[in-house]
GUFI-561288 format. One record per atom (N, C-alpha, C): z, x, y negated. Coordinates in steps of 0.05 Angstrom, whole numbers, plus 5000, padded with zeros to 4 digits. Atoms other than C-alpha are relative to their C-alpha. Layout:
ZXY;...
This chain:
501849984977;196837132073;497349874992;502750105006;189337052062;498649945026;501250084975;186336662119;497249884994;502750115002;178836532125;498849975027;501750024977;173936302177;497450144993;502549865006;167936762181;498450025025;501849964976;162036892226;500950245015;499449774983;162937362284;498250234993;501749765006;160338072276;500650215022;499849794979;159138672322;502650154999;497649855003;165139022293;502549865012;497850154988;169638482324;500450055029;500150004971;167938642396;502550145012;497749864987;173339162412;502649864995;497550145006;179038792377;500049735014;500250264986;176638122406;500850045029;499449964972;176938402476;503050065004;497149934998;183938692464;501849754995;498350245007;186838052432;499749785021;500650224982;183537562480;500850055029;499349924973;185537942542;503049955004;497250084998;192137552549;500149755017;499850234982;193937092605;501349764987;498750225014;198336672559;498049844983;502250145014;192136512518;498249855020;501850124981;187636392577;501249765014;498750234986;192735922609;499949744984;500250245017;191835442551;497149914994;502950055005;184135452552;498649945026;501750064976;178635232599;499450265014;500549774983;176735692655;497650174990;502349845010;170335912619;501050224980;498849795015;175036322574;501350185021;499149854976;176036882625;502650164995;497849814999;182037282644;499750165025;499849845024;181737872644;497549964982;502150025020;177637852580;499150284994;501049735001;173238462579;498250054975;501949925022;168938842528;497449855004;502550144994;162938532563;500249704992;499650285008;165737822552;499949994969;500050005029;166937992478;497250054989;502849955008;159838272471;498349755003;501650244995;156837652502;500749784980;499150205019;160937192457;498950064972;500949935027;159237562393;497049984998;502950025000;151837622412;499149714999;500750294999;151636872426;500349874972;499450135025;154336712357;498950144975;501149875024;151337232310;497449874991;502450125012;146236912264;499449725008;500450284992;147036222294;500249824976;500150185023;145135702243;499549725010;497549955015;148835282231;502150125018;497849874984;154835682253;501949785009;498150194989;159435282298;502550145011;497749854990;164235832322;500650224980;499149825021;168336262276;502350185009;497849824997;172836862276;502249914980;497750065018;179736712246;500950274990;499549755013;181037272197;502449974981;497750005017;187837402165;500250284987;499849755015;188237932111;498150225010;502149834992;181638232134;500350115029;499849924972;183538272208;499749765018;500450214980;181337862267;502649935014;497650094986;187037432296;499449785021;500750214981;183336912337;497349884995;502650135003;177536432341;500349705001;500150304999;175735702332;497149914998;502750105002;169735272335;499749715009;500650284993;166434612352;497750005019;502350064982;161834342406;499149724994;501150275005;157433772386;499349875026;500850154976;156433232437;497449864995;502750125003;150032862448;499949715009;500650264991;146932212468;501649794985;498650215014;151331612452;502550114986;497649875012;156932102431;499250194977;501149815019;152532462379;501550014973;498549995025;157332292322;502850125005;497449884993;163132652357;499650305004;499949724995;165033382361;502750075012;497549904988;170233732404;500650274987;499249755011;174134302373;501750155020;498349834984;177534892406;500950234983;499049785016;181635472381;502050165017;497949834988;186036052402;500950204979;498849805018;190636532365;501250225017;498749784986;192737222389;503049955001;497250084996;199737152417;501950124979;498249885019;202937632367;500049854973;500250165025;200837142312;500949715003;499150284995;203636502344;502449944982;497750095015;208536102303;500050074970;500149925028;206136332235;498349814982;501550195015;202135722214;497050064999;502849925001;195436072226;498249795012;501750204986;192635562275;499849754982;500150245016;194534982229;498150044976;501849955023;190935302169;497150035010;502749964989;184935512212;498749735007;501150264993;184034802238;499449844975;500650135025;184534532167;497350104989;502549895010;178835002146;497749925018;502250084981;174734832209;499349714994;500650285006;175334092193;498449974974;501550005025;172934222122;497150085005;502749914993;166934602150;498449785014;501450214985;165234042198;499349774981;500550235018;166033492146;497950064979;501949935021;161933872094;497250065010;502649904991;156334142138;498749835023;501050174978;155533612193;500549714993;499550275010;154932942158;499949785022;500250194979;153232602224;502649985017;497550004985;160132772253;502149844986;497850155012;165532262240;502449995019;497849994981;169932362302;500350285011;499449734990;173133032319;502449975020;497850024980;177433112381;500550275013;499249764985;181133642421;501449905025;498750074975;183433622493;502050225006;497849814998;190133962504;501549965026;498550014975;193734132569;502949904994;497450145004;200333752577;502350194991;497849825006;204734372570;499750134972;500549865025;201634612504;500949854975;498850165021;206334272455;499450134972;500649875025;204934792400;497349924989;502750085008;197534622399;500049714992;499950285008;199133882397;501249974972;498850015026;203534002336;498050094978;502149915019;197834382301;498149774994;501850235005;193333782310;501349784984;498550215015;198633292287;500250074971;499849915028;199633702224;497449974985;502750035012;192133642211;499049715001;500850285002;192032882215;498849885025;501050104975;190032802288;502149815011;498150174986;193132252330;499450015030;500350004971;194232222405;498649755008;501550234992;188831772431;500549915028;499550074972;190131812505;501250245015;499149804981;193432192561;498549945026;501550044976;188732272619;501650135023;498249914979;193232312680;498550165021;501049834979;191932872729;497150064997;502949975006;185233012695;499050285002;500949725000;185133772696;501550165022;498749814982;186634342744;499750274987;500049735012;188635012715;502050175016;498349834984;191435582757;501149855025;499450164976;191435112817;502249804995;498050215006;196134622781;498449774988;501250255010;193733912770;501849894978;498350095022;196133652703;498549804982;501150195019;195133142648;498550154977;501649915022;190233242591;500549814976;499450165024;192132992521;497650014981;502350015018;186332762477;501049924972;499250045028;187732832402;497549964984;502350085015;182932522352;500649984970;499950045029;181532532278;497349884992;502450135009;176532062245;499650074970;500749965028;172932232180;499149744988;501050245015;171931682129;497350084988;502749945010;164431692116;498749764989;
């Protein structure tokens, strides 16, 4: 399996819309990741990210085919040395180690291209044990559990904050 992170391209739009239009994916992400996920959503996402320098959001590509996405959001002000990461994998590719490898590559990109970032974190809904395992395999530790901090699909739940520190 050849897994790379690459920039988004116009040719991804149709497949992105098809793969991302999955309630099981949306249920593990923030509400700004819509369900249903339409061609228009895919066009807007790709247009937002094409040519962005430095690139902060990437297509996850396995054997020359799109299988998901990952990226980072830099924070500001007193948190300017921190970045939040997010990721999703198309459901038919779950359980194959793709997310673990993609996060490893994303961390390398962050560490190599953003020298000001020394703290990377992810916020995971309490039921998403698979995602927590991906982070753990990449050297993250559970920093905190924010009780009743999120609401998704009208369910109030805990939010698990996972953190990795870079030695700089």
